C-alpha positions in Angstrom: -0.2 -0.2 0.1 1.4 2.9 -1.1 1.7 6.1 1.3 -1.7 8.2 -0.1 -3.1 4.9 0.3 -2.4 4.8 3.8 -3.1 8.5 4.5 -6.6 8.1 2.9 -7.3 4.8 4.7 -6.3 6.5 8.4 -8.4 9.4 7.9 -11.6 7.1 7.4 -10.3 4.9 10.6 -9.8 8.0 13.0 -13.7 8.4 13.3 -14.5 4.7 13.9 -11.6 4.9 16.2 -12.7 7.7 18.2 -16.2 6.0 18.4 -14.9 2.8 19.5 -12.4 4.7 21.8 -15.3 6.5 23.7 -17.9 3.6 23.6 -14.8 1.8 25.2 -14.6 4.7 27.9 -18.3 4.4 28.5 -18.1 1.1 29.2 -15.6 1.6 31.5 -17.7 4.5 33.0 -21.1 2.5 33.3 -19.0 0.3 35.3 -17.7 2.7 37.8 -19.5 4.0 40.8 -22.4 6.4 40.1 -22.9 9.9 41.9 -25.4 10.0 44.9 -27.9 12.6 45.4 -27.5 15.2 47.9 -30.7 15.5 49.9 -29.9 18.6 51.8 -32.7 21.4 51.7 -30.1 24.3 50.9 -28.5 24.3 47.5 -24.8 23.3 48.0 -23.6 25.3 44.9 -25.3 28.0 42.4 -24.2 26.4 39.5 -27.2 25.0 37.8 -29.3 28.4 38.9 -30.1 30.0 35.5 -29.1 33.5 37.3 -26.3 32.8 39.8 -24.9 36.4 40.3 -28.6 37.6 41.6 -29.2 34.9 44.1 -30.6 37.6 46.6 -33.4 38.2 44.5 -34.1 35.7 42.3 -35.8 32.5 43.6 -34.7 29.3 42.3 -35.9 26.8 39.8 -36.1 22.8 41.1 -32.4 21.9 41.3 -30.9 18.2 42.2 -27.5 17.9 43.0 -25.0 15.2 43.1 -21.4 14.2 44.1 -18.8 11.8 42.8 -16.5 10.6 45.6 -13.0 9.1 44.5 -11.7 8.2 47.8 -8.2 7.2 46.2 -7.6 10.4 44.4 -9.2 12.0 47.3 -11.6 14.0 45.1 -15.2 15.0 45.2 -17.0 16.5 42.1 -20.0 18.1 41.5 -23.1 17.6 39.2 -26.4 19.2 38.9 -29.9 19.2 36.9 -32.2 22.2 36.5 -35.5 20.7 35.9 -36.9 24.1 35.3 -35.1 25.1 31.9 -33.8 21.8 31.2 -30.2 21.1 31.3 -27.1 19.2 33.4 -24.0 20.3 34.5 -21.1 18.1 35.5 -17.5 19.0 36.7 -14.4 17.4 35.9 -10.6 17.4 36.8 -7.5 17.1 34.9 -3.8 16.5 36.5 -1.1 18.6 35.5 -3.4 20.7 34.1 -4.7 19.0 31.0 -8.0 20.3 29.6 -8.4 17.6 27.8 -8.3 15.3 30.8 -10.9 17.5 32.4 -13.0 17.5 29.8 -13.1 13.2 29.5 -13.7 13.2 33.0 -16.5 15.6 32.9 -18.4 14.0 30.0 -18.0 10.9 31.8 -19.2 12.4 35.0 -22.3 13.7 33.1 -22.8 10.3 31.3 -23.1 8.9 34.7 -25.6 11.9 36.3 -28.2 10.8 33.5 -28.1 7.2 34.4 -29.3 8.4 37.5 -31.9 10.9 36.1 -35.6 9.9 36.0 -37.1 9.1 32.7 -40.6 7.8 33.8 -42.5 5.9 36.3 -40.8 2.6 35.4 -37.0 3.4 34.9 -34.5 5.8 35.1 -31.6 6.2 32.2 -29.8 3.4 32.7 -32.6 0.8 32.7 -33.6 2.3 29.3 -30.3 2.2 28.0 -29.8 -1.1 28.5 -33.0 -2.1 26.8 -32.7 0.7 23.7 -28.6 0.6 22.7 -28.9 2.3 19.7 -30.3 5.2 21.4 -27.8 4.7 24.2 -25.1 4.8 21.5 -26.6 8.1 19.7 -26.7 9.8 23.1 -23.2 9.1 24.0 -21.7 9.7 20.9 -23.6 13.0 19.9 -24.9 14.6 23.3 -22.1 13.3 25.4 -19.4 13.9 23.1 -20.3 17.3 22.3 -21.4 18.6 25.4 -20.4 22.5 26.1 -17.2 22.8 28.0 -16.9 25.8 30.2 -13.3 26.4 31.8 -13.4 26.9 35.6 -10.7 28.8 37.9 -8.9 26.0 39.6 -8.8 24.9 43.3 -6.7 26.9 45.5 -5.9 23.8 47.3 -5.0 21.7 43.6 -3.7 24.8 41.5 -1.8 22.5 39.2 -5.2 20.8 38.0 -7.5 22.3 35.3 -10.7 22.1 36.1 -13.7 22.1 33.7 -17.9 22.1 33.2 -19.5 20.3 30.9 -23.2 21.2 30.2 -26.0 18.8 28.3 -29.3 20.4 27.1 -32.3 19.1 27.8 -34.2 20.6 25.1 -33.9 22.0 22.0 -32.7 20.4 18.1 -29.2 19.2 19.6 -30.7 18.4 23.5 -31.7 15.1 25.1 -35.7 15.2 23.8 -34.7 15.4 20.1 -33.0 11.6 20.7 -36.3 10.4 22.1 -38.9 11.6 19.9 -38.3 8.3 17.6 -38.9 6.1 20.2 -43.0 4.8 20.2 -42.2 3.8 23.4 -41.4 7.1 24.8 -43.2 9.5 22.7 -46.2 8.7 20.3 -47.3 11.3 18.2 -50.4 12.9 19.2 -53.5 12.0 17.4 -55.0 14.1 14.8 -57.5 16.7 16.2 -61.1 16.1 14.7 -63.0 18.3 12.7 -65.2 20.9 14.4 -68.0 19.2 13.1 -67.2 15.9 14.4 -66.3 16.8 18.5 -68.4 16.8 20.9 -69.1 20.2 22.5 -66.9 21.1 25.2 -68.8 22.0 28.5 -67.9 26.1 28.8 -64.5 26.4 30.6 -62.9 29.3 32.1 -59.7 30.8 30.3 -56.3 29.7 31.9 -53.0 29.9 30.7 -52.0 27.4 32.1 -52.1 24.2 34.6 -50.1 24.5 38.0 -49.9 21.3 40.0 -49.2 22.1 43.4 -47.5 18.7 45.0 -45.6 20.7 48.1 -47.5 18.4 50.8 -46.8 15.2 48.9 -43.1 14.8 50.0 -42.2 11.6 47.8 -42.4 13.1 44.5 -39.3 13.0 42.3 -38.8 14.5 39.3 -38.7 12.7 35.8 -38.5 14.0 32.2 -41.5 11.9 31.3 -44.2 12.0 34.1 -48.1 11.1 33.7 -50.9 13.2 35.0 -53.7 10.7 36.2 -57.5 10.5 37.3 -58.1 8.9 40.2 -59.6 6.1 38.0 -56.8 5.3 36.2 -57.5 7.8 33.3 -54.1 9.2 31.7 -55.0 13.3 31.3 -51.5 14.1 30.2 -48.1 12.2 28.9 -45.7 12.8 26.2 -48.1 11.9 23.2 -50.6 15.0 24.0 -47.6 17.4 23.6 -46.9 18.6 19.6 -43.3 17.1 18.7 -42.1 20.5 18.1 -43.1 21.9 21.7 -41.8 18.2 22.9 -38.5 18.9 21.4 -38.0 22.9 22.1 -39.1 22.5 26.0 -40.0 19.3 26.9 -43.3 18.4 28.4 -43.3 19.4 32.1 -41.4 22.3 34.4 -40.5 21.5 37.7 -40.2 24.9 39.6 -39.9 26.0 43.4 -42.7 28.2 44.7 -42.8 31.8 44.2 -40.4 31.3 40.7 -41.0 34.6 38.9 -40.6 32.9 35.8 -43.9 31.0 36.3 -45.9 33.8 34.3 -43.4 33.4 31.3 -43.9 29.5 31.5 -47.7 29.6 32.2 -49.2 33.3 31.6 -50.9 35.8 34.1 -53.9 33.0 34.9 -52.5 29.3 35.6 -55.0 27.2 37.1 -53.9 25.2 40.6 -54.7 22.1 41.5 -53.7 20.0 44.3 -53.3 16.4 43.4 -54.5 13.9 45.9 -51.3 11.3 45.4 -48.0 10.9 43.6 -47.8 7.3 42.1 -45.5 5.4 40.4 -48.4 3.3 38.1 -51.9 4.4 37.4 -53.0 0.8 38.4 -50.6 0.3 41.4 -53.2 -1.3 44.6 -50.9 0.8 46.6 -52.4 4.1 44.9 -56.1 2.8 44.9 -55.4 1.9 48.7 -54.3 5.6 49.1 -57.4 6.6 47.0 -59.6 5.4 48.9 -58.1 6.8 51.8 -58.5 10.0 50.0 -62.1 9.7 49.6 -63.1 9.2 53.3 -60.9 11.9 54.0 -62.3 14.5 51.7 -66.2 13.4 53.3 -64.7 14.6 56.6 -63.3 17.9 55.1 -59.7 16.5 55.6 -57.2 16.6 52.5 -54.7 13.5 51.8 -51.2 14.4 53.0 -49.5 11.1 52.3 -48.3 9.7 49.1 -47.7 6.4 47.1 -45.1 4.2 48.3 -42.5 2.6 45.7 -44.2 -0.4 44.4 -41.9 -3.1 42.6 -39.2 -0.6 42.1 -41.1 1.5 40.3 -40.5 5.8 40.9 -42.6 7.7 42.4 -43.6 10.4 39.5 -46.9 10.4 38.4 -49.5 12.9 39.4 -53.1 11.7 40.5 -55.7 14.2 40.6 -59.4 14.3 41.6 -62.4 13.1 39.3 -63.2 16.8 39.7 -60.0 18.0 38.6 -59.7 15.4 36.1 -62.9 17.3 34.4 -61.5 20.3 34.5 -58.4 19.6 33.1 -60.2 17.4 30.1 -62.4 20.5 29.3 -59.1 22.9 29.0 -57.1 20.4 26.8 -60.5 20.4 24.9 -61.0 24.3 24.5 -57.4 25.5 25.0 -55.4 22.7 24.0 -52.8 23.5 27.0 -51.7 19.9 26.8 -50.2 20.3 23.1 -48.3 23.5 24.1 -47.0 21.7 27.1 -48.2 24.5 29.6 -48.2 22.2 32.4 -46.0 23.0 35.7 -45.4 20.9 39.0 -44.5 22.9 41.9 -42.4 21.1 44.2 -41.4 21.7 47.7 -37.9 22.3 48.8 -36.4 18.9 49.9 -33.6 18.6 47.2 -32.6 22.3 47.1 -34.1 25.6 46.5 -35.9 27.6 48.9 -39.5 27.0 50.0 -42.2 29.6 49.3 -46.0 30.2 48.4 -47.6 30.5 45.1 -47.0 33.8 43.5 -49.0 36.7 45.0 -49.3 38.6 41.7 -51.4 35.7 39.6 -54.9 35.7 39.2 -55.4 32.2 40.1 -58.0 29.5 40.6 -57.9 27.0 42.6 -59.7 23.7 42.5 -61.0 22.5 45.4 -61.4 18.9 46.1 -64.8 18.6 47.6 -66.5 20.6 45.0 -64.5 21.1 41.9 -64.6 24.6 41.9 
């Protein structure tokens, strides 16, 4: 083989070699220890805040934080997820000032953080990737490999080490959701809207600009990329299949916020409907769910609200929001008349167990609270 042919072969093999090397590195990463979630109610760092320089006045989105601990190297690295805007950040360090090594560590930590992120009520991304290997390879070879890298100031105790932060977007044309829309296990195209003459006339409903599910009294709520909103009789009121593809790719199907978040108005307009769910559940047909729903109905007869949530069943994750029949009727009417589901104008208002601050629903909103007893 002559020199020119050898050079051509090397140029063709380099991308393949890069993918093979990355996949080998990823397989090592998957076997490495996964990050641990921080459960302290206060944020440890401000890396995932949208405006970290103005923390005195800006209230926080819902943020999860994680730590990677390498006891042999004496290192602790940080990772976090912003569940409102939709992005993940992971830290990396390179010895002897190596930026390349720091970038690889940051990307690897981003992948490991994604693995422990809730996808839906039945799996985290690690379980999903084990079933959908092609999607896993695409995400690793495109999303993780092309993560945005930001150089950070070195640690004062380790001035000879390079330090970076990798950022993965959840939404947008190159975000995480763009890899999921082609998977019918997760996302189905919304059904065609029937012509006006074919529709059943919807009951008149008040005009609202979005829906907030206030789950602050349900402490077992966990954030997920694809949760469901379910009625107490098991009817799915909202899932990924309700959301238009362009909306799903651009902003996802749900936002998670802390109370008093000033961005709620931009997400939901000036007049959101506020619903207080009955419980949080892993699946709509979980027997534990219906046991708790029976308790909820009994308590409502006596004028008390149910303040407990369904425990995990069969290893499933409590991410689905269960609402009363009265609330379900109101939500269906809004989806029929205003198509809030297709526009993804759904938000979950979470308490402050994992980070951020605890507060109240913004007082500047003109809101309607749905009462569990009357449906008004």
